[in-house]
C-alpha positions in Angstrom: 146.5 93.4 65.8 149.4 91.9 67.6 148.9 91.4 71.3 151.9 92.1 73.5 152.3 90.8 77.0 151.5 94.3 78.3 148.3 94.5 76.1 147.2 91.0 77.3 147.6 92.0 81.0 145.7 95.2 80.4 143.0 93.4 78.5 142.5 90.9 81.3 142.5 93.6 83.9 140.0 95.7 81.9 137.7 92.7 81.7 137.8 92.3 85.5 137.1 96.0 85.9 134.2 95.9 83.5 132.7 93.0 85.4 133.2 94.7 88.8 132.2 98.2 88.0 129.4 97.1 85.7 127.6 95.3 88.5 125.9 97.7 90.8 125.3 95.1 93.5 129.0 94.3 93.5 129.9 98.0 93.9 127.5 98.4 96.8 128.3 95.2 98.6 132.1 95.1 98.1 133.1 98.8 97.6 130.6 101.0 99.4 128.9 98.9 102.1 132.1 97.9 104.1 133.3 101.5 104.3 129.9 102.7 105.4 129.7 100.0 108.1 133.1 100.8 109.4 132.2 104.5 109.5 129.0 103.8 111.4 130.8 101.6 113.9 133.7 104.0 114.7 131.7 107.2 114.4 128.6 106.1 116.4 128.8 102.6 118.0 132.3 102.8 119.5 131.8 106.3 121.0 128.4 105.1 122.4 130.1 102.1 124.1 132.9 104.2 125.5 130.5 106.8 126.8 128.3 104.3 128.6 130.6 103.8 131.6 131.1 107.6 132.0 127.4 108.2 132.0 126.8 105.5 134.6 129.8 106.6 136.7 128.1 110.0 137.2 125.4 108.4 139.2 127.8 106.6 141.6 127.8 107.9 145.1 130.5 107.3 147.7 128.8 107.4 151.2 130.7 107.7 154.4 130.2 107.6 158.2 132.5 109.7 160.4 134.9 110.7 157.6 137.9 112.8 158.9 138.3 116.2 157.0 141.8 115.4 156.0 140.7 112.2 154.2 137.8 114.0 152.6 140.2 116.5 151.2 142.5 113.8 149.8 139.6 112.0 148.1 138.3 115.3 146.6 141.6 115.7 145.0 141.0 112.5 143.1 137.5 113.7 142.0 135.5 111.8 144.7 133.2 113.7 147.0 132.0 111.9 150.1 128.3 111.9 150.9 127.9 111.9 154.7 125.3 109.7 156.3 124.2 108.6 159.8 124.7 105.1 161.3 121.0 104.4 161.0 121.2 104.7 157.2 123.9 102.1 157.0 121.7 99.1 156.2 119.8 100.8 153.4 123.1 101.8 151.8 124.5 98.3 152.1 121.4 96.9 150.5 121.9 99.1 147.5 125.6 98.2 147.3 124.8 94.5 147.4 122.2 95.1 144.6 125.0 96.4 142.3 124.0 100.0 142.2 127.7 100.9 142.0 127.8 102.9 145.2 130.4 102.6 147.9 130.3 103.0 151.7 133.3 104.0 153.8 133.0 103.7 157.6 135.6 105.3 159.9 135.7 104.6 163.6 134.6 107.4 165.9 137.5 109.8 166.6 139.5 108.1 163.9 142.3 110.7 163.6 142.8 110.8 167.4 143.1 107.0 167.5 145.5 107.0 164.6 147.6 109.8 166.2 148.1 107.9 169.5 148.5 104.5 168.0 152.0 102.9 168.2 152.7 100.4 165.5 155.2 98.7 167.8 152.7 98.1 170.6 151.2 95.0 169.0 147.7 96.4 169.6 145.0 96.4 166.9 145.3 99.4 164.6 142.3 101.7 163.9 140.2 100.3 161.0 138.5 101.6 158.0 135.6 99.5 156.6 135.2 99.9 152.8 132.0 98.3 151.3 131.7 97.8 147.6 130.4 95.4 144.9 133.0 94.2 142.4 130.3 93.4 139.8 129.0 96.9 139.6 129.7 99.3 136.7 132.8 101.5 137.2 133.9 99.5 140.2 137.5 99.3 139.1 137.8 103.1 138.5 136.3 104.1 141.8 137.8 101.3 143.9 141.3 102.2 142.6 140.9 105.8 143.4 139.6 105.2 146.9 142.2 102.6 147.9 145.0 104.6 146.3 144.0 107.7 148.4 143.7 105.7 151.6 147.0 104.0 151.0 148.7 107.3 150.3 147.4 108.7 153.6 148.4 105.5 155.5 151.9 105.7 154.1 152.2 109.3 155.2 151.5 108.3 158.9 153.6 105.2 159.0 150.8 102.6 158.5 148.8 103.4 161.6 145.5 101.9 160.4 144.1 99.0 158.4 141.4 98.6 155.8 138.8 95.8 155.9 140.5 93.8 158.6 137.3 92.7 160.5 134.5 94.3 158.4 133.8 95.7 155.0 134.8 94.2 151.7 133.0 92.9 148.6 129.2 92.7 148.8 128.9 90.5 145.7 127.2 87.1 146.4 129.3 83.9 146.4 129.4 82.7 142.8 128.0 86.0 141.4 131.4 87.0 140.0 131.6 83.7 138.0 128.1 84.1 136.7 128.8 87.8 135.8 131.8 86.9 133.6 130.0 84.0 132.0 127.0 86.3 131.2 129.3 88.7 129.4 131.4 86.2 127.4 129.0 83.4 126.4 126.2 85.6 124.8 128.8 87.1 122.5 130.2 83.8 121.4 126.8 82.2 121.1 125.5 84.9 118.8 128.7 84.8 116.7 128.5 81.0 116.3 124.8 81.1 115.4 125.4 83.8 112.9 128.3 82.1 111.4 126.4 78.8 111.0 123.3 80.6 109.7 125.4 82.5 107.1 127.1 79.3 105.9 123.9 77.1 105.5 121.5 79.8 104.4 123.5 81.4 101.6 124.0 77.9 100.1 120.3 76.9 100.6 118.8 80.1 99.2 121.3 81.6 96.8 122.8 78.3 95.9 119.5 76.9 94.8 118.7 80.1 92.9 122.1 79.8 91.2 121.5 76.2 90.2 117.9 77.1 89.0 116.2 74.5 91.2 113.5 76.8 92.6 111.6 76.5 89.3 111.6 72.7 89.6 110.3 72.9 93.2 107.4 75.2 92.2 106.3 72.7 89.5 105.2 70.5 92.4 102.1 71.3 94.6 104.2 73.1 97.2 103.4 76.8 97.8 105.9 79.7 98.3 104.8 80.0 101.9 105.4 76.3 102.6 108.8 76.6 100.9 109.8 79.6 102.9 108.5 78.1 106.2 110.3 74.8 105.5 113.5 76.6 104.6 113.6 78.8 107.7 112.6 76.0 110.0 115.2 73.6 108.7 118.0 76.2 108.5 117.2 77.5 112.0 117.8 74.0 113.4 121.1 73.7 111.6 122.3 77.2 112.8 121.1 76.3 116.3 123.2 73.2 116.3 126.2 75.3 115.2 125.6 77.6 118.2 125.4 74.5 120.6 128.6 73.1 119.1 130.4 76.4 119.9 128.9 76.5 123.4 130.2 73.0 124.1 133.7 74.0 123.0 133.6 77.1 125.3 132.3 75.1 128.2 135.1 72.4 127.8 137.7 75.2 127.7 136.3 77.2 130.6 138.7 75.8 133.2 141.7 77.0 131.1 140.0 80.4 130.6 139.6 80.7 134.4 143.2 79.9 135.0 144.5 82.4 132.6 142.2 85.2 133.9 143.0 84.4 137.5 146.5 85.8 137.1 145.3 88.8 135.1 143.3 90.7 137.6 145.5 91.5 140.6 144.4 94.2 143.1 146.2 95.8 145.9 147.0 93.8 149.1 146.7 90.5 147.2 142.9 90.7 146.9 141.4 89.4 143.7 139.2 91.7 141.5 136.9 88.8 140.9 136.7 85.4 142.6 137.2 83.6 139.4 137.3 80.2 141.1 133.5 80.5 141.4 133.2 80.1 137.6 131.5 76.8 136.9 128.7 75.5 134.7 127.6 73.3 137.6 125.6 76.1 139.2 123.0 76.0 136.4 120.1 73.6 136.4 118.6 71.6 133.6 115.7 74.1 133.5 118.2 76.9 132.9 119.7 75.1 129.9 116.2 74.2 128.5 115.2 77.9 128.6 118.5 78.8 127.1 117.9 76.4 124.2 114.5 77.9 123.5 116.0 81.4 123.4 118.8 80.2 121.1 116.3 78.4 118.8 114.1 81.5 118.4 117.3 83.6 117.9 118.4 81.2 115.1 115.0 81.7 113.4 115.2 85.4 113.3 118.9 85.4 112.1 118.2 82.8 109.4 115.2 84.9 108.3 117.2 88.1 107.9 120.0 86.3 106.1 117.5 84.5 103.8 115.9 87.8 102.7 119.4 89.3 102.0 120.7 86.2 100.3 117.8 85.9 97.8 118.8 89.2 96.2 122.4 87.9 95.5 123.4 86.2 92.2 125.8 83.8 93.7 126.4 82.2 97.1 129.8 84.0 97.3 128.1 87.3 96.7 125.5 86.5 99.3 128.2 85.9 101.9 129.8 89.2 101.0 126.5 91.0 101.5 125.8 89.3 104.8 129.2 89.3 106.4 129.2 93.0 107.6 126.1 92.2 109.8 128.4 90.4 112.2 129.6 93.9 113.3 126.1 94.8 114.3 125.5 91.6 116.2 128.8 92.0 118.1 127.9 95.6 119.0 124.5 94.5 120.3 125.9 91.6 122.3 128.5 93.9 123.8 125.8 96.1 125.3 125.5 93.4 128.0 128.8 94.6 129.5 127.0 97.7 130.7 123.4 96.6 131.0 123.5 93.0 132.1 121.3 93.0 135.2 117.7 91.9 134.6 116.2 94.1 137.3 117.7 97.2 135.6 116.2 96.5 132.2 112.7 97.5 131.2 110.4 94.8 129.9 110.1 96.8 126.7 113.8 96.0 125.9 112.8 92.4 125.5 110.7 93.3 122.4 113.8 94.5 120.5 115.0 91.7 118.1 118.5 90.4 118.6 119.1 92.7 121.6 116.4 90.8 123.5 118.2 87.5 122.8 121.6 88.8 124.0 119.9 90.2 127.1 118.0 87.1 127.9 121.1 84.9 127.5 122.9 87.3 129.9 120.0 87.1 132.4 120.0 83.3 132.2 123.7 83.0 132.9 123.3 85.6 135.7 120.4 83.6 137.0 118.4 86.8 137.2 115.8 86.1 134.5 112.0 85.9 134.8 109.6 83.9 132.7 108.0 87.1 131.6 111.3 88.3 130.1 112.0 85.0 128.4 108.5 84.7 127.0 108.7 88.3 125.6 111.9 87.5 123.9 110.8 84.2 122.3 107.4 85.6 121.2 109.0 88.6 119.7 111.6 86.5 117.8 108.9 84.2 116.5 106.6 87.1 115.5 109.4 88.9 113.6 110.5 85.6 112.0 106.9 85.0 110.8 106.8 88.4 109.2 110.1 87.7 107.5 108.8 84.3 106.4 105.8 86.0 104.7 108.2 88.5 103.0 110.4 85.6 101.8 107.5 83.7 100.3 106.5 86.8 98.4 110.0 87.2 97.1 109.8 83.5 95.8 106.9 84.7 93.7 108.9 87.5 92.1 110.4 86.4 88.8 113.1 89.1 88.9 114.4 87.7 92.2 114.4 84.0 91.2 115.9 84.5 87.7 119.7 84.6 87.8 121.1 87.1 85.4 
């Protein structure tokens, strides 16, 4: 039979198709799994993330003292209903605002409308004042702050600017430096988990699937080493390597932090020249050696559990390339878990039981450390949970080492 160029091309293509569609693992990992993961992310994870601020916003209350009916009506048109309180309740409300509960407090001077009516902007006298208290680190701050300030500015414009906002009182209740810690607690846990995962994927697939591919496991078991000792040694060694990858990434972020601050400083303008966040407070100098030591322990325990998960997946693959293909979609799950800190990143709002959830507990603990809101109980729960789960995974990996079907490369 004479092979033409067309027949040769089809023959080569058919060979590739037979190889691909004849391998069930390749079909699952390359054809089905990515589509399923994308569907889960966009059908469940993304809607859940987008719905979190809305659910939290429903709990926000805008308190007010001496609010004029005309301003109440204007705010109601924007969807904000004022909750009237007395002067003696002020301190309790402010304490909650400072605690990032998301609430607002608007205080009007007694007989505000009358004072505004008789005020002459040309007189040089002090204009009537509105005190607006808020916390820029609370959930849904931007949405509510924007609505309130827009409504007050619209009313002020209609009466020829006869009052001022936060001239002598009111303003942001966030602690000095809290804005910087807040931003760091959102950004760094995401990058640290990604760096650790990337490092773990690179070293683990080569150390597990690579040795299986080369057939060196059989040589190892000829010696007196047991499968449990092999699994423990592998996980411990690879965990240190992935931990160092995370540290390397963290150092890179820290060194570039100043440029990040400078770029963000021009990206969050708010009305009247006020800044949404005091980004100049972003600095790693506010953390102690103890904070970094605790962070290192959390990162090391996180490396253990990530390496364990990847090892169990990688041992089922025929080649290191296939193992990386199987493991890669997991980064989507890790990113989703780490992004939860954008909405639940305050340690005093998190139940202790959340620190027993693998991976999520690590992201939350890192966020707490950068926020300087962690407790030793929370950190201990995270580390113990990660070590416990890693130990179970280590036992499972040692049993897989005993399975001939797993170790023999087809």
